[in-house]
N, C-alpha and C positions, 0 to 999 in steps of 0.2 A: 427345202426338203431335207430332213435329217438322214444322215448316212447310217446305215444298220451295220454293226460290226459283223464280219464274217469270220467263221472259225472252222478248222478242220483238225482232227486229232489223229495221232498214230500211237499205237501201243508200242512199248519197248520190244515185245515179241515180233511185232510186224517190221519195225525199223531194223531189228537184227537180221530178219529173213531177207529184207530188201538189200541190206549190205552184203549178205552172203551171195545172193544172186548176182549182184553188181560185180563182186569180186570174181566170181566164176566166169564172168563175161568181160573181164579186164576193164571195167568201168570204174575209174578212180574217184570221181565226183558225181555220184548218182543223182539225177533229176528224175523223179517219178511223176509222170503225168497221169492225173485221173480225170476222166471225162464222163459225162452223161450223154448217151447218144440215143436217138430214136430207135426203137426196136423191141422185139418180143411181143407176147400177147398182151402185156399190161401197159405198153407205151414207151418205156425207157429201159436202157441197159447201162451198166458200167463198162467202161474201157480203161484199161490200165497198162502202162508200159514205160520204158525208159525213154527220155528225150535228151537232146543235147542243147536245147535253147529254151529260154524264158521269153515269152512273147509279151509285148506291151499290153497292159490290162490284166495279165495273169495274176492270180492270187498265189502267193508263195508262203509256205509253212516249212519250218525246219525242225526235225525230230531226230536225235541221235545220229547226226551226220548225214541224213537224207533230206533233200529238199523235195517237198511235195508241191506240185504246181497244178492249179486248177483254173481253167479258162472262165471267162465272165459268164458265158451261157450256162455252164455246168454248176457254178458256185451256189446259186440259190437252191439248187436241188440237193446239195450235200452240205449245206451250212449246218455246223454242229455235229456232223457225222464222225464216225470213228473207223479207221482202218485197223483191223486186227489180223493176226495170223493164228489159226486154230488147228490143233492136231486131234485127230480122232482115230478110230480103228481102220478107217479107209485111207489115212495118210494125213497130209496137211494142206492147208489152203488159205488164201486171203479172204476175208469177209469185211463188208462195210456194214456197220450198225448205223442206220440212218433214221433219225427221229421224224424226218419229213415225208417218209413213205406212208402212204394211206392204203395201199393195196399191192398185192404181188401175185404173180401167176402160180399155178400148182407146182411147177418144177423149180420155182425160185430164181429163175435167171432174168426176169424183168420185174419192173415195179412201176407204180404210179404215185403221183404226188398231188395232193389236194389244192 
C-alpha cells in the first residue's frame, strides 16, 4: 500500500499571530495542536490550542517558529488545508481553508467531508 504524503500549511500572518499569543502567555516554544472533533450540525468542528507534548503518530509541521501538530485521526480531514489569520471590520480571527470540506452549516462553525 502506497503512503500518501500529508501536508498542512500556515500563512505568515497566522504564524505571527500564534507567536504573539504564545509570547503573551509566556510560551517560549509554541506547539499548536489542531484537531478535528465530532460536533456541530454538519458533523465535525476544529479545535485548536497550545500543547506541551508531541504524541507518537502525530504529524508535525513547522512554520515561522511555530510547530503545528495534528493527530492521526484529524490529519486526513485537514490534509492540504491552510491556517490563516484574517482581519476584518469585526476584528481578527483564525480560519482554516480546507479543500476537503464538502459542506458546512449555516453559521460556519462545523463542516462535513466527503
